[in-house]
C-alpha positions in Angstrom: -17.4 63.2 -35.2 -17.8 63.5 -39.3 -18.8 67.0 -38.6 -16.0 68.0 -36.3 -13.3 66.4 -39.0 -15.1 68.4 -41.5 -14.4 71.8 -39.5 -11.1 70.5 -38.5 -10.0 69.9 -42.5 -11.9 72.5 -44.1 -10.0 76.2 -43.2 -6.9 74.1 -44.2 -8.3 73.7 -48.0 -7.4 76.8 -50.2 -10.1 76.6 -53.2 -8.8 75.2 -56.3 -5.1 75.5 -54.9 -4.5 72.5 -53.1 -2.6 69.8 -54.5 -1.6 66.4 -52.7 1.6 67.3 -51.8 0.4 70.7 -49.9 -2.3 68.9 -48.2 0.6 66.2 -47.0 2.2 69.1 -45.7 -0.8 70.5 -44.4 -1.9 67.3 -42.2 1.3 66.7 -40.6 0.5 68.4 -37.5 -2.9 66.9 -37.3 -2.1 63.7 -37.6 1.1 64.6 -35.0 -1.7 65.6 -32.3 -3.9 62.7 -33.0 -1.2 60.3 -32.8 0.5 61.9 -29.5 -3.8 62.1 -28.1 -3.8 58.4 -28.2 -1.6 57.6 -25.3 -4.0 60.2 -23.4 -7.5 58.2 -24.0 -5.4 54.8 -23.3 -4.4 56.0 -19.8 -7.9 57.4 -19.1 -9.1 53.8 -20.4 -11.1 54.5 -23.2 -10.4 51.8 -25.6 -13.0 49.7 -24.3 -15.3 51.2 -27.3 -13.5 51.3 -30.8 -15.9 53.8 -32.4 -15.4 56.4 -29.3 -12.0 55.6 -29.0 -11.7 56.9 -33.1 -14.2 59.7 -32.3 -11.5 60.8 -29.9 -8.9 60.3 -32.0 -10.6 63.1 -34.4 -11.0 65.3 -31.6 -7.2 65.4 -31.5 -6.9 65.6 -35.1 -9.0 68.5 -34.9 -6.9 69.7 -32.5 -3.9 70.0 -34.3 -5.9 71.5 -37.2 -6.9 73.9 -35.0 -2.8 74.7 -34.3 -2.0 74.6 -37.9 -4.8 76.9 -38.5 -3.4 79.3 -36.1 0.3 79.3 -37.4 -0.9 79.3 -41.1 -2.3 82.6 -40.3 0.8 84.0 -38.2 3.2 83.0 -41.6 0.8 84.9 -43.3 0.6 88.4 -41.3 4.1 88.1 -40.3 5.3 87.8 -44.0 8.7 88.0 -44.9 10.2 90.8 -42.5 8.6 89.8 -38.9 9.0 87.2 -36.7 6.5 84.4 -35.8 5.7 85.8 -32.6 4.9 89.1 -34.1 2.8 87.3 -36.7 0.3 85.2 -34.0 -0.5 88.7 -32.1 -1.4 90.0 -35.7 -3.3 86.7 -36.7 -5.3 87.4 -33.1 -5.8 90.8 -33.4 -6.0 91.4 -37.2 -9.6 89.5 -37.9 -12.0 89.8 -35.7 -14.1 86.8 -37.5 -10.8 85.0 -37.9 -10.4 85.2 -33.6 -13.6 83.6 -33.1 -13.1 80.8 -35.8 -10.2 79.5 -33.6 -11.8 80.1 -30.1 -15.1 78.3 -31.6 -13.2 75.6 -34.0 -11.4 75.2 -30.3 -14.6 75.1 -28.3 -16.1 72.6 -30.3 -13.2 69.8 -30.2 -13.9 70.3 -26.1 -17.6 69.5 -26.5 -17.5 66.5 -28.9 -15.0 65.2 -26.5 -16.3 65.4 -23.5 -19.8 64.5 -25.4 -18.1 61.4 -26.4 -16.4 60.4 -22.9 -19.7 61.2 -20.8 -22.0 59.3 -22.9 -19.8 55.9 -24.2 -17.9 55.4 -21.2 -20.3 56.5 -18.4 -19.9 54.1 -15.2 -23.1 53.3 -13.3 -23.6 51.6 -10.1 -26.3 50.9 -7.6 -25.8 49.3 -4.3 -27.0 49.4 -0.4 -25.4 50.4 2.5 -26.0 49.7 6.1 -26.1 53.0 8.4 -22.9 51.8 10.0 -19.8 54.0 10.0 -16.9 52.2 7.7 -19.4 50.6 5.2 -17.9 51.3 2.0 -19.1 51.4 -1.2 -16.8 51.3 -4.7 -16.7 51.6 -8.2 -13.6 52.1 -10.9 -11.3 52.7 -8.8 -13.2 55.2 -6.3 -14.4 54.2 -2.8 -17.0 55.8 -1.0 -16.7 55.2 2.9 -20.0 56.2 5.1 -18.9 58.5 8.1 -22.6 59.0 9.3 -25.7 61.4 9.2 -26.9 64.8 10.8 -30.1 66.1 10.6 -30.9 70.0 10.2 -33.5 71.9 9.4 -33.7 73.5 5.7 -35.8 75.9 3.5 -39.5 76.1 3.5 -39.8 74.7 6.9 -38.3 71.3 5.5 -35.8 68.9 7.5 -32.7 67.7 5.9 -30.9 64.6 6.7 -27.3 64.3 5.2 -25.1 61.2 5.1 -21.1 62.0 4.5 -18.9 60.1 2.6 -15.3 60.2 2.6 -13.8 59.7 -1.1 -10.8 57.9 -2.4 -9.3 57.1 -5.4 -7.0 54.4 -6.0 -5.7 54.9 -2.2 -5.6 58.5 -1.9 -8.1 60.8 -0.5 -10.1 62.9 -2.8 -12.6 65.2 -0.9 -15.8 64.5 0.6 -19.7 64.0 -0.7 -22.9 64.1 1.4 -26.3 63.3 -0.9 -29.0 64.4 1.4 -32.5 64.1 1.8 -35.0 67.3 2.1 -38.5 66.4 3.7 -40.9 69.3 3.1 -44.3 69.2 5.1 -46.3 69.4 2.1 -44.7 68.4 -0.8 -43.2 65.3 1.0 -39.9 64.2 0.6 -36.8 64.5 -2.5 -33.2 63.5 -2.5 -30.4 65.4 -3.6 -27.4 64.5 -5.7 -23.8 65.9 -5.0 -21.0 66.1 -7.5 -17.3 65.8 -6.7 -15.9 67.2 -9.9 -12.5 66.5 -11.6 -10.7 67.5 -14.7 -11.3 64.2 -16.5 -14.1 62.8 -14.7 -17.3 64.0 -12.2 -18.5 61.6 -9.8 -22.1 62.2 -9.0 -23.7 60.6 -6.2 -27.0 60.1 -5.4 -29.5 58.5 -3.3 -32.6 56.2 -4.9 -34.7 56.2 -2.1 -35.6 59.2 1.2 -33.7 58.0 3.9 -33.4 60.1 7.5 -32.2 59.4 11.0 -33.9 56.4 11.3 -32.7 54.4 8.3 -31.0 51.4 8.6 -30.1 51.2 5.4 -29.0 53.7 2.2 -30.0 53.1 -1.5 -27.0 55.2 -2.9 -26.6 55.4 -6.8 -23.1 56.1 -8.2 -22.3 57.3 -11.5 -18.8 58.8 -13.3 -19.1 60.8 -16.0 -15.7 61.2 -17.7 -14.8 64.4 -19.7 -17.8 65.8 -19.2 -16.9 69.0 -17.9 -15.0 69.5 -21.2 -18.5 70.0 -22.4 -19.3 72.6 -20.4 -15.8 74.7 -21.0 -16.2 74.4 -24.7 -19.8 75.7 -24.4 -18.7 78.7 -22.8 -16.1 79.4 -25.9 -18.5 78.6 -28.2 -20.3 81.5 -26.7 -17.1 83.4 -26.1 -16.1 83.3 -29.7 -20.0 84.1 -30.9 -19.4 87.0 -28.8 -15.9 88.2 -30.6 -17.5 87.6 -33.8 -20.5 89.7 -33.0 -18.8 92.7 -31.4 -19.6 96.2 -33.0 -17.3 97.7 -35.2 -16.7 101.3 -36.4 -16.0 101.4 -39.7 -13.1 103.7 -39.5 -11.4 100.6 -37.1 -11.7 98.4 -39.8 -10.3 100.5 -42.9 -7.5 100.6 -40.5 -7.2 97.4 -39.5 -7.7 96.1 -43.2 -4.9 98.3 -44.4 -2.4 97.1 -42.1 -3.2 93.2 -43.2 -1.6 91.9 -45.9 -4.3 89.9 -48.4 -5.6 87.0 -48.2 -3.8 84.6 -50.5 -6.3 82.2 -50.8 -10.0 81.9 -49.7 -10.8 79.0 -47.4 -13.6 76.3 -48.1 
């Protein structure tokens, strides 16, 4: 979180040119996005851990810093004679390393927010259900309702038993999951997890013990990972930013781009 805060602030500081008044103006937008992100984190239930909540507020601040970074580059690229929209186009196409920086900084925001959510706010519960249609297990507003079990032939001469559960969130049906057990003739049984993905959290369902059609109970383990998908999205953005930054350019193209770009007014830390 500290590193993310530094990544957010440092590109906004001009070496030996940023005084107190300019710094305050620069930090207005990041501060506003940080405050606007607070209701989202509260709505998602992230107020239970104070340090995690502070970390998520820093993510909101860093998101605003990325926007400020882009807008500042756009205003510089637009100059006095062009519109801000024109400047935005030049900001994204004029300098490949700078465009990569936009992407990577946004990726870092998503990765840190995802790590905070999925580690500090993870919810886990284990329960033993009777193999009987209509049996339910509940966790944090989710309800899993057992619907039945099927057996079929799997890969490598295995036998697969699948327990089917309808999943609802606060009374609204959102899908079906089927944790299953694969039984192999030589290596024995292996339990397989399933994931029901949602934008703000993933529902992970697995059994703690193998089961088959003769089982009377199922040892079910349910885990909620908030924001875990943001880690994957952010990681992809990090890779995309690295690819953009390292993609080869012909020397003539670089010379032409530098010729049309306004000179950078200040160096950044």
